[in-house]
C-alpha positions as CSV (number, residue, x, y, z in Angstrom):
1,M,7.1,-17.3,15.9
2,I,9.1,-14.4,17.5
3,H,10.8,-16.6,20.2
4,D,13.5,-13.5,21.3
5,R,12.4,-9.8,21.1
6,T,16.0,-9.2,21.7
7,D,17.4,-10.1,18.6
8,P,15.7,-8.4,15.7
9,E,18.8,-9.1,13.5
10,G,18.6,-12.5,13.8
11,A,14.9,-12.9,13.3
12,I,14.7,-10.5,10.4
13,A,18.0,-12.2,8.8
14,A,15.7,-15.9,9.2
15,A,12.8,-14.8,7.6
16,A,14.5,-13.1,4.4
17,K,16.0,-16.0,3.7
18,R,13.3,-18.6,4.0
19,C,11.1,-15.7,2.2
20,S,13.6,-14.3,-0.5
21,N,12.7,-14.2,-4.4
22,W,16.3,-13.1,-5.1
23,G,16.3,-14.6,-9.0
24,R,13.0,-16.2,-9.5
25,W,12.3,-14.3,-12.3
26,G,15.5,-14.0,-13.9
27,A,18.5,-11.8,-12.5
28,D,17.3,-8.8,-14.6
29,D,13.8,-8.7,-12.6
30,V,12.1,-5.4,-11.7
31,L,8.5,-6.3,-11.2
32,G,8.9,-8.8,-8.1
33,T,5.7,-10.0,-6.5
34,L,3.7,-8.3,-9.6
35,N,5.2,-11.2,-12.1
36,F,2.0,-12.9,-10.1
37,L,-0.4,-10.9,-11.7
38,D,-0.5,-12.0,-15.5
39,E,-3.3,-11.6,-18.1
40,A,-5.5,-14.6,-16.7
41,K,-5.8,-12.7,-13.0
42,R,-6.7,-9.8,-14.6
43,R,-9.3,-11.7,-16.6
44,E,-10.4,-13.2,-13.5
45,G,-10.7,-10.0,-11.7
46,A,-12.6,-8.6,-14.6
47,A,-15.2,-10.6,-14.1
48,L,-15.8,-10.3,-10.9
49,V,-17.7,-6.9,-12.0
50,R,-21.6,-7.6,-11.8
51,Q,-22.9,-4.6,-10.4
52,G,-20.5,-1.6,-11.7
53,K,-20.7,-0.2,-8.4
54,S,-17.6,1.5,-8.0
55,F,-15.4,2.4,-5.2
56,S,-12.7,5.0,-4.4
57,L,-10.0,3.6,-2.1
58,A,-8.2,6.8,-1.8
59,Q,-7.5,9.4,0.8
60,R,-8.0,13.0,-0.1
61,F,-4.6,14.7,-1.0
62,E,-4.5,18.0,0.7
63,A,-3.2,20.6,3.4
64,D,-5.2,19.0,6.2
65,G,-3.9,15.4,5.5
66,P,-1.9,13.0,8.0
67,Q,1.6,14.0,7.7
68,K,3.3,15.6,10.7
69,G,6.7,16.4,9.0
70,W,8.7,13.1,9.9
71,R,12.0,13.2,7.5
72,R,10.8,16.0,5.5
73,R,7.1,14.4,4.9
74,T,4.4,17.3,5.0
75,N,1.1,17.3,3.4
76,P,0.5,18.2,-0.1
77,V,1.0,22.0,-0.8
78,H,-1.7,23.1,-3.9
79,T,-0.8,26.2,-5.2
80,M,-3.0,28.0,-8.6
81,L,-1.1,29.3,-11.0
82,D,-4.1,30.7,-13.0
83,T,-7.8,31.6,-12.0
84,G,-11.1,32.7,-12.4
85,L,-10.2,36.3,-11.6
86,D,-7.5,36.1,-13.7
87,A,-9.7,34.8,-16.6
88,E,-11.6,38.0,-16.0
89,R,-8.7,40.3,-16.7
90,G,-7.4,38.8,-19.6
91,Q,-4.9,36.0,-20.2
92,G,-4.2,36.8,-23.4
93,F,-6.3,34.4,-25.4
94,P,-8.6,35.3,-28.3
95,H,-12.1,35.4,-28.4
96,G,-12.7,35.7,-24.5
97,L,-11.6,32.2,-23.9
98,G,-9.9,31.7,-20.2
99,G,-8.7,29.2,-17.8
100,A,-7.5,28.0,-14.6
101,D,-4.2,26.1,-14.3
102,D,-2.5,24.8,-10.9
103,V,1.0,23.1,-9.1
104,V,1.1,20.8,-6.2
105,F,3.8,20.1,-4.5
106,M,4.4,17.3,-2.2
107,P,6.4,14.4,-0.9
108,L,5.5,11.2,-3.0
109,Q,4.3,9.2,-0.2
110,A,2.0,11.8,1.6
111,S,-1.4,9.7,1.1
112,T,-2.9,7.0,-0.5
113,Q,0.3,5.3,-2.2
114,W,2.3,2.4,-3.2
115,D,5.7,1.4,-1.8
116,G,7.9,0.6,-5.0
117,L,11.1,-1.8,-4.7
118,G,13.6,0.8,-4.3
119,H,11.7,2.1,-1.1
120,I,13.3,-0.3,1.5
121,F,16.8,-1.8,1.8
122,D,18.7,-4.4,3.9
123,H,22.2,-4.0,5.0
124,G,22.6,-1.9,2.2
125,T,21.1,-4.5,-0.2
126,A,17.9,-4.0,-2.6
127,Y,15.7,-6.6,-4.3
128,N,17.0,-9.1,-6.2
129,G,20.3,-8.8,-4.4
130,R,21.4,-5.6,-5.8
131,R,23.6,-3.0,-4.2
132,A,21.2,-0.2,-2.9
133,G,23.7,2.2,-4.3
134,D,23.3,1.0,-7.7
135,V,19.6,1.0,-7.8
136,V,18.9,4.1,-6.6
137,T,21.1,7.6,-6.6
138,S,20.7,11.1,-6.4
139,E,18.8,11.0,-10.0
140,G,16.0,8.2,-8.1
141,D,15.4,4.3,-8.5
142,Q,17.4,3.2,-11.7
143,V,16.8,0.1,-12.0
144,T,12.8,-0.6,-10.1
145,G,11.7,2.7,-10.7
146,I,7.8,3.1,-9.9
147,E,7.2,3.3,-13.8
148,T,8.0,0.1,-14.3
149,T,4.7,-0.8,-12.5
150,A,3.0,1.1,-15.4
151,G,-0.3,-0.7,-16.8
152,R,0.4,-4.0,-14.2
153,I,-1.7,-3.4,-11.4
154,A,-5.1,-4.6,-12.0
155,G,-6.6,-7.7,-11.3
156,R,-8.4,-9.4,-8.6
157,G,-9.1,-7.6,-5.2
158,V,-9.9,-9.2,-1.9
159,L,-10.8,-7.6,1.1
160,L,-10.1,-9.1,4.5
161,D,-11.6,-6.5,7.0
162,V,-9.7,-7.7,10.2
163,G,-11.3,-4.7,12.0
164,R,-14.9,-6.4,11.6
165,A,-13.8,-9.9,12.2
166,I,-11.5,-9.6,15.2
167,G,-12.1,-6.2,16.6
168,T,-14.5,-4.2,18.8
169,D,-17.1,-2.6,16.6
170,G,-15.0,-2.3,13.3
171,E,-11.8,-1.5,14.8
172,L,-8.6,-2.8,16.4
173,P,-6.8,-1.1,19.1
174,D,-3.1,0.5,18.5
175,G,-0.5,-1.9,18.8
176,F,-2.7,-5.4,17.3
177,A,-0.6,-7.4,15.8
178,I,-2.5,-9.0,13.1
179,T,-1.1,-12.6,12.7
180,V,-1.5,-15.3,10.7
181,E,-4.8,-17.1,12.7
182,H,-6.3,-13.7,12.5
183,L,-6.1,-13.7,9.1
184,E,-7.2,-17.1,8.2
185,A,-10.0,-16.5,11.2
186,T,-11.3,-13.5,8.8
187,I,-11.2,-15.3,5.9
188,A,-13.2,-18.2,7.5
189,A,-15.5,-15.9,8.6
190,Q,-15.8,-14.0,5.4
191,G,-16.4,-16.8,3.7
192,G,-15.3,-18.6,-0.3
193,T,-15.0,-14.5,-2.3
194,A,-12.4,-14.0,0.4
195,R,-9.9,-16.7,0.0
196,V,-6.3,-15.5,-0.4
197,G,-4.4,-16.7,-3.5
198,R,-1.3,-15.8,-6.2
199,G,-1.5,-12.7,-8.2
200,D,-4.2,-11.7,-5.7
201,L,-4.1,-7.6,-4.8
202,L,-5.0,-8.0,-0.8
203,L,-6.5,-5.2,1.2
204,V,-6.6,-5.5,4.9
205,R,-8.6,-3.2,6.7
206,T,-8.0,-2.7,10.5
207,G,-10.2,0.5,11.4
208,R,-7.5,2.7,12.2
209,L,-8.2,5.4,9.4
210,T,-11.9,5.3,10.6
211,R,-11.0,6.2,14.2
212,A,-8.7,9.4,12.9
213,R,-11.7,10.5,11.0
214,R,-13.8,10.3,13.9
215,E,-11.3,11.6,16.3
216,G,-8.7,13.6,14.7
217,W,-5.4,12.8,13.0
218,G,-3.5,12.5,16.1
219,D,-0.6,10.1,15.6
220,Y,-1.9,8.2,12.6
221,A,1.1,8.8,10.6
222,G,4.0,7.3,12.3
223,G,2.3,7.0,15.9
224,D,0.9,3.4,17.3
225,A,-1.4,1.3,14.9
226,P,-2.6,-1.8,14.5
227,G,-0.9,-3.7,11.6
228,L,0.5,-6.9,10.3
229,S,2.6,-8.8,12.7
230,F,6.3,-9.4,11.7
231,T,5.4,-13.5,11.8
232,T,3.2,-12.7,8.7
233,A,6.4,-12.4,6.5
234,D,6.2,-16.4,5.8
235,W,2.2,-16.5,4.9
236,L,2.7,-13.3,2.5
237,H,5.6,-15.4,0.8
238,G,3.9,-18.6,0.6
239,T,0.4,-16.9,-0.8
240,E,2.2,-15.2,-3.6
241,I,-0.2,-12.3,-3.4
242,A,0.9,-9.3,-6.0
243,G,0.6,-6.9,-3.4
244,I,-0.6,-6.0,-0.3
245,A,-2.7,-2.7,1.3
246,T,-3.9,-1.5,4.2
247,D,-5.6,1.5,5.9
248,T,-2.7,2.3,8.2
249,W,0.3,4.7,7.8
250,G,3.1,1.8,7.8
251,F,1.4,-1.3,7.3
252,E,2.9,-3.2,10.1
253,V,1.8,-3.1,13.9
254,R,3.2,-0.2,15.5
255,P,5.2,-0.8,18.2
256,N,6.2,-3.7,16.5
257,E,7.6,-6.8,18.2
258,F,11.0,-6.3,18.9
259,D,12.9,-4.0,21.4
260,V,14.8,-2.1,19.0
261,A,14.1,-2.2,15.4
262,F,11.8,0.1,12.9
263,Q,9.6,-1.6,10.3
264,P,11.3,-5.3,10.4
265,L,8.3,-6.2,8.2
266,H,9.0,-4.0,5.7
267,Q,12.8,-4.9,5.6
268,V,12.1,-8.7,4.7
269,C,8.7,-7.6,2.4
270,I,10.4,-5.2,-0.1
271,P,13.9,-6.1,-0.6
272,H,13.6,-10.1,-0.4
273,I,9.9,-10.9,-1.2
274,G,9.4,-8.0,-3.6
275,L,6.3,-7.3,-2.4
276,F,4.3,-4.1,-3.1
277,L,3.2,-2.8,0.1
278,G,-0.1,0.0,-0.4
279,E,-0.6,2.4,2.7
280,M,-2.9,5.3,4.0
281,W,-5.8,3.3,1.6
282,D,-9.4,4.1,2.4
283,L,-11.1,0.8,2.9
284,D,-14.2,2.2,4.8
285,A,-16.7,2.5,2.4
286,L,-15.6,-0.7,0.5
287,A,-15.9,-2.6,3.5
288,A,-19.4,-1.5,4.6
289,D,-20.7,-2.8,1.3
290,C,-19.1,-6.1,1.2
291,A,-20.5,-6.4,4.7
292,A,-23.5,-5.9,3.2
293,D,-23.7,-8.2,0.5
294,G,-20.9,-10.6,1.9
295,V,-18.9,-10.5,-1.6
296,Y,-14.9,-9.5,-0.2
297,E,-13.5,-9.7,-4.2
298,F,-13.7,-7.4,-6.9
299,F,-11.8,-6.2,-9.9
300,L,-9.3,-3.7,-8.5
301,A,-7.4,-1.4,-10.6
302,A,-4.5,0.7,-8.5
303,D,-1.5,1.9,-10.6
304,P,0.7,4.4,-9.1
305,V,1.0,7.9,-10.8
306,P,4.4,6.7,-13.0
307,V,6.7,9.1,-11.6
308,T,10.2,7.9,-13.2
309,G,12.6,6.7,-10.6
310,A,10.2,7.3,-7.9
311,V,10.6,4.9,-5.1
312,G,6.8,5.3,-4.0
313,A,3.4,7.1,-5.6
314,P,0.5,8.3,-5.0
315,V,-2.5,5.9,-7.0
316,A,-6.1,6.6,-6.7
317,P,-7.3,2.9,-6.5
318,V,-10.6,2.0,-7.7
319,A,-12.3,-1.2,-6.8
320,V,-15.4,-2.2,-8.5
321,K,-18.2,-4.9,-7.8
């Protein structure tokens, strides 16, 4: 529990010490909690496919997105290089062949994405005790770039629909801090298929994206939001999950539970636990289906685009039940 809102540095330091995975998988480890997601866990996930129903968990990547330009994060800019009109006028290919081509410019965390292990540092230190400047340079993440996760993020997914279990009309209000008690209450309400453990890919729905769809983006990106309480750090570490994703911009509750702090749970989860965090995932259709049939586990494939040296990357996750 947080006893002193005025001492975020002390609370972060204490949680970092309690929850550290530094050296757990050796000095050279670059995978963090993905080490928990092994072949057996992928077989367990694959065995959950019974109906063949699939759900996209990605928001769209488009100009009409949530970003507002904070720290130069903009929405994607999509431009055509060749169009149907070009094809009609001739593009130099033989026998009437024509085609269209396009390009996109965007921050890698413009929409549905994973935070990589080089995304957040604590006092200049990166995951596994490395110097931040030795890890991420002007050429990108030289050690834990998102490409190191390629082919790994697939296994048992489990949804905790806290918005439905705890909230009103399926949604939590802004500033609602999801505690361990809320998570455990949701697991109890949803039943055995909602158990959470080693190697799982955990999805937490708050309903914040549902409201953004209804009312407009507003301050969805960077504004007040429901999210994980700082007090969940020990639970996130102790459950040994491989990754966790939410339907919010910043994963943790905003405003946070300290007088002066910015994303304090990130400061523990990424550089100390080595936990992969997903943000801006679209969990609504999956959640509706889970509520209908009472099954909250599924096979989840969620590899990010393997941009070499990236500290975060877009993902188009697919859940299959």
